[in-house]
C-alpha positions in Angstrom: 0.0 0.0 0.0 1.0 3.6 -0.5 1.4 5.7 2.7 1.8 9.4 3.0 3.3 10.4 6.3 2.9 14.1 7.0 5.5 15.4 9.4 9.3 15.2 9.3 10.0 14.9 13.0 11.1 11.8 14.9 7.5 10.4 15.0 7.0 10.8 11.3 10.4 9.3 10.5 9.8 6.3 12.9 6.4 5.5 11.4 7.7 5.9 7.8 10.7 3.6 8.5 8.4 1.0 9.9 6.0 1.1 7.0 8.9 0.9 4.5 10.3 -2.1 6.4 7.0 -3.9 6.0 7.2 -3.4 2.2 4.9 -0.5 1.8 5.6 2.5 -0.5 6.1 5.6 1.6 6.5 9.3 1.1 7.0 11.9 3.8 5.2 15.2 3.3 6.5 18.6 4.4 5.5 22.2 3.6 8.8 23.2 1.9 11.0 20.2 0.9 13.9 22.5 -0.2 14.0 24.3 3.2 13.6 21.0 5.0 16.5 19.4 3.2 18.7 22.5 3.7 18.7 22.1 7.5 22.1 21.0 8.8 21.6 21.2 12.6 20.0 18.5 14.8 16.5 19.3 16.0 15.7 20.3 19.6 15.8 16.6 20.7 19.2 15.9 19.1 17.8 14.0 16.1 19.9 14.5 12.9 18.6 16.6 10.0 16.1 14.9 7.7 18.6 14.9 4.8 20.9 12.6 6.9 18.0 10.3 7.8 16.8 10.1 4.1 20.3 9.1 3.1 19.9 5.9 5.2 16.3 5.3 4.2 16.5 5.6 0.4 13.2 3.8 -0.1 11.4 6.8 1.5 11.1 10.1 -0.5 10.2 13.6 0.4 7.4 15.5 -1.2 5.4 18.7 -0.7 2.3 18.1 1.5 -0.3 18.2 -1.3 1.7 15.9 -3.6 2.3 13.4 -0.7 -1.4 13.3 0.3 -2.5 13.0 -3.3 -0.2 10.0 -3.9 -0.9 8.2 -0.6 -3.7 5.7 -0.4 -3.6 6.2 3.4 -2.4 9.3 5.1 -0.8 9.5 8.5 -0.8 12.8 10.5 2.4 12.9 12.4 2.7 16.7 12.5 3.0 18.7 15.7 -0.6 19.0 17.0 -0.6 22.8 17.1 0.1 22.9 13.4 -1.9 19.8 12.3 -4.9 21.6 10.9 -2.8 24.0 8.9 -0.7 21.2 7.6 -3.7 19.1 6.5 -5.2 22.2 4.8 -2.0 22.4 2.9 -2.3 18.7 2.0 -5.7 19.5 0.4 -9.1 18.3 1.3 -9.5 16.8 -2.1 -6.4 14.7 -1.5 -7.8 13.4 1.8 -11.4 12.7 0.7 -12.3 9.0 1.0 -9.0 8.0 2.5 -8.2 6.7 5.9 -6.4 9.4 7.8 -4.5 8.1 10.8 -4.1 10.9 13.4 -1.4 10.2 15.9 -0.8 13.9 16.9 -1.6 15.5 20.2 -2.7 19.1 20.7 0.0 20.1 23.1 0.0 23.8 24.0 3.4 25.2 25.0 2.2 28.9 25.2 2.4 28.9 29.0 5.6 27.0 29.3 6.3 23.5 30.6 4.6 21.1 31.1 2.3 21.8 28.1 -1.4 21.9 28.4 -3.9 20.8 25.8 -5.8 22.9 23.3 -8.5 21.8 22.6 -9.5 19.9 25.6 -12.5 18.5 27.6 -15.3 19.3 25.1 -13.4 18.9 21.9 -10.3 17.1 20.6 -7.8 17.5 17.7 -9.2 14.3 16.2 -12.7 15.8 16.1 -11.4 19.0 14.7 -9.7 17.1 11.9 -12.8 15.1 11.2 -15.0 18.2 11.1 -12.6 20.1 8.9 -12.3 17.1 6.5 -15.7 15.4 6.6 -14.9 13.2 3.6 -11.8 11.7 5.3 -12.0 8.7 7.5 -10.2 9.9 10.6 -8.9 7.3 13.1 -7.1 8.4 16.2 -4.5 5.9 17.6 -0.9 5.5 18.8 -1.0 9.0 20.5 -0.5 7.6 24.1 3.0 6.3 23.8 6.4 7.2 22.5 7.2 6.6 18.8 9.5 3.6 19.4 6.7 1.7 21.2 4.2 2.7 18.4 6.1 0.5 16.0 7.7 -2.0 18.3 5.5 -2.6 21.3 7.7 -5.5 22.5 10.1 -2.9 23.8 7.9 -2.8 26.8 7.7 -6.1 28.6 4.2 -7.5 29.5 0.8 -6.7 28.2 -0.2 -3.2 27.2 -2.9 -1.4 25.3 -3.4 0.7 22.2 -6.6 2.8 21.7 -8.5 3.3 18.5 -11.2 6.0 18.0 -13.1 6.9 14.8 -16.6 7.1 13.2 -15.9 4.7 10.4 -15.9 1.0 11.4 -14.1 -0.2 8.3 -11.4 2.4 8.7 -10.8 1.4 12.3 -10.6 -2.3 11.2 -8.0 -1.4 8.6 -6.0 0.6 11.1 -6.2 -2.2 13.7 -4.8 -4.7 11.1 -2.0 -2.3 10.5 -1.3 -2.2 14.2 -1.1 -5.9 14.3 1.5 -5.8 11.4 3.5 -3.4 13.6 3.7 -6.1 16.3 0.7 -5.2 18.4 -0.8 -8.5 19.7 -4.3 -9.5 18.6 -6.7 -8.1 21.2 -4.4 -5.3 22.5 -6.4 -2.7 20.6 -9.4 -1.2 22.4 -12.0 0.4 20.1 -13.3 3.3 22.2 -16.0 4.3 19.8 -16.5 7.4 17.7 -14.0 10.1 17.0 -15.3 12.1 20.0 -13.6 9.5 22.2 -10.3 10.9 21.1 -10.9 13.5 23.9 -10.1 10.8 26.4 -6.9 9.5 24.8 -5.6 13.1 24.1 -6.2 13.9 27.8 -3.9 11.0 28.8 -1.0 13.2 27.7 -0.8 15.3 30.9 -0.4 12.1 33.0 1.9 10.6 30.4 4.2 13.6 30.6 4.3 13.5 34.4 5.1 9.8 34.3 7.9 10.5 32.0 9.4 13.0 34.4 8.9 10.7 37.4 10.1 7.5 35.8 13.0 9.2 34.0 12.4 7.6 30.6 9.6 7.2 28.1 9.7 3.5 27.6 6.4 2.7 29.2 2.8 2.4 28.2 -0.7 2.0 29.6 -2.4 -1.4 30.1 -6.1 -1.7 30.8 -6.5 -4.9 32.8 -9.8 -6.8 32.6 -11.0 -5.1 29.4 -12.5 -6.9 26.5 -10.2 -5.5 23.8 -10.7 -5.5 20.1 -11.6 -3.1 17.4 
């Protein structure tokens, strides 16, 4: 399958690399490919410039957002949550219509410093905003409650743990759940929470996730819902 991963940060790169390793065709979408490739300094987390990463992942190519979204059969939103709507508008509603749009972003708001808050929160979610803005897309929220390494290799965390799925389209959720299994998530580890409005709950896990990260001292952990009847 052809996947367009929107976002050039570590999350987008990790998802793109995993998809490519599974034999899918993958492009990464960015607003300005020329400017992205011109960066020579590591990002704020110490990750190398994208040009260096692409040199070791030759099966993945870089495109402008609209071209990437038009080419992909499935689109993954791995942009920073605060800029997700703008990036998806740049990708083009016509290029998202009818496609599964996997949203793994979180609406972190750093305007008041650290730790970040959420915007929107409580009565809305980024997942819902994306679905309202692109009503012809099939938005599925998932993988936003863990670090990107665990997203694509859940066995990094010993024992059982859980991945959540939210969305209005049952077929889209089933397709995404099958993709999660191909990533290594065990059968039954996905919990279908219901419609896209349930993304409010998974996005609101981020404040406790961030505090756990600070307390534990690393991000190699995940949530497990014991006693639940899982399955999407």
